[in-house]
C-alpha positions as CSV (number, residue, x, y, z in Angstrom):
1,M,121.3,141.7,107.4
2,R,122.0,139.6,104.4
3,L,123.6,136.8,106.5
4,R,120.6,136.8,108.7
5,W,118.3,136.4,105.6
6,I,120.4,133.6,104.2
7,G,120.3,131.9,107.6
8,F,116.5,132.2,107.7
9,L,116.2,130.7,104.2
10,G,118.5,127.9,105.2
11,L,116.5,127.1,108.3
12,A,113.2,127.3,106.4
13,S,114.5,124.9,103.7
14,L,115.7,122.4,106.4
15,L,112.3,122.5,108.1
16,M,110.5,121.9,104.7
17,A,112.9,119.1,103.8
18,G,111.0,116.8,106.1
19,R,107.8,117.3,104.1
20,T,109.1,116.8,100.6
21,V,108.1,113.9,98.4
22,D,110.3,112.3,95.8
23,S,107.8,112.4,92.9
24,R,109.8,109.8,90.9
25,K,109.0,107.1,93.5
26,L,105.3,107.6,94.4
27,P,102.1,107.5,92.3
28,A,100.6,110.8,91.5
29,P,97.6,110.6,94.0
30,H,100.1,110.1,96.8
31,I,102.1,113.1,95.6
32,Q,99.0,115.2,95.3
33,A,98.0,114.2,98.8
34,K,101.4,115.5,100.0
35,M,102.2,112.1,101.6
36,I,105.6,111.5,103.2
37,C,107.4,108.4,104.3
38,V,106.0,108.3,107.8
39,D,102.4,108.3,106.5
40,C,102.9,104.8,105.2
41,H,106.0,103.4,106.9
42,Q,105.0,104.7,110.3
43,K,108.6,105.7,110.9
44,E,110.1,109.1,110.4
45,K,113.2,107.8,108.6
46,P,112.5,104.3,107.3
47,T,115.4,102.2,106.0
48,S,113.6,99.0,105.0
49,A,110.5,99.3,107.2
50,A,107.7,97.2,105.8
51,I,104.3,98.9,105.3
52,P,101.5,97.4,107.3
53,D,98.2,96.9,105.5
54,E,96.5,99.1,108.1
55,A,98.5,102.1,106.7
56,C,97.0,101.5,103.2
57,M,93.5,101.0,104.7
58,V,93.5,104.4,106.2
59,C,92.8,105.9,102.8
60,H,91.9,102.9,100.6
61,G,89.5,101.0,102.9
62,D,89.7,97.5,104.3
63,Y,89.6,94.2,102.4
64,P,85.8,94.1,102.0
65,A,85.9,97.7,100.7
66,M,88.6,96.8,98.1
67,K,86.7,93.6,97.2
68,A,83.6,95.7,96.5
69,L,85.6,98.3,94.6
70,T,87.0,95.7,92.2
71,K,83.9,93.5,92.0
72,N,83.6,93.9,88.2
73,V,87.1,92.9,87.5
74,P,87.4,89.4,86.1
75,H,89.1,87.2,88.7
76,N,88.7,89.9,91.3
77,P,92.3,90.1,92.8
78,H,90.8,91.4,96.2
79,D,88.5,88.4,96.4
80,S,90.9,85.4,96.0
81,P,91.1,82.1,97.9
82,H,94.5,83.3,99.0
83,D,93.1,86.1,101.2
84,P,94.3,88.1,102.8
85,V,97.2,88.9,100.5
86,P,99.2,91.9,101.8
87,C,98.7,95.1,99.8
88,T,102.4,95.5,99.1
89,E,102.6,92.1,97.4
90,C,101.3,93.8,94.3
91,H,101.2,97.5,95.0
92,R,104.9,98.4,95.5
93,Q,105.2,102.2,95.7
94,H,108.9,102.6,95.1
95,L,109.1,100.0,92.3
96,P,106.8,99.1,89.5
97,P,103.7,97.1,90.6
98,V,103.7,93.3,90.3
99,V,100.7,91.1,89.6
100,Q,101.3,88.2,91.9
101,C,98.3,86.3,90.5
102,E,100.0,86.0,87.1
103,E,102.8,83.9,88.6
104,C,100.4,80.9,88.8
105,H,97.6,82.2,86.5
106,P,99.5,83.6,83.4
107,T,96.3,83.9,81.3
108,W,94.7,86.5,83.7
109,P,95.8,89.8,82.2
110,Y,95.7,92.5,85.0
111,K,96.8,96.1,85.0
112,I,97.4,97.6,88.4
113,K,96.4,101.2,88.8
């Protein structure tokens, strides 16, 4: 009976392993939403799969929605002459964010949420 119970726990943990989130690599809202790799990468086991903007837009809205959301930000990063800039150019989920605008415009202080 004990071996059967251990086998059941092992199987349950294997099934749940596919739905775990590495909290050190994702922002808190993504963890709270119980998002997993396939939600953004659109692959079950991504190796270096790029994330299409459409995956971000499912929850965050399209470019006009993001432009409207950040309309009061000086030098609105979502309303630039360089549009469309891929979301992941600045919002990198497994690494700290990067403000691409500051590479050419160092006097524009941004803080990415």
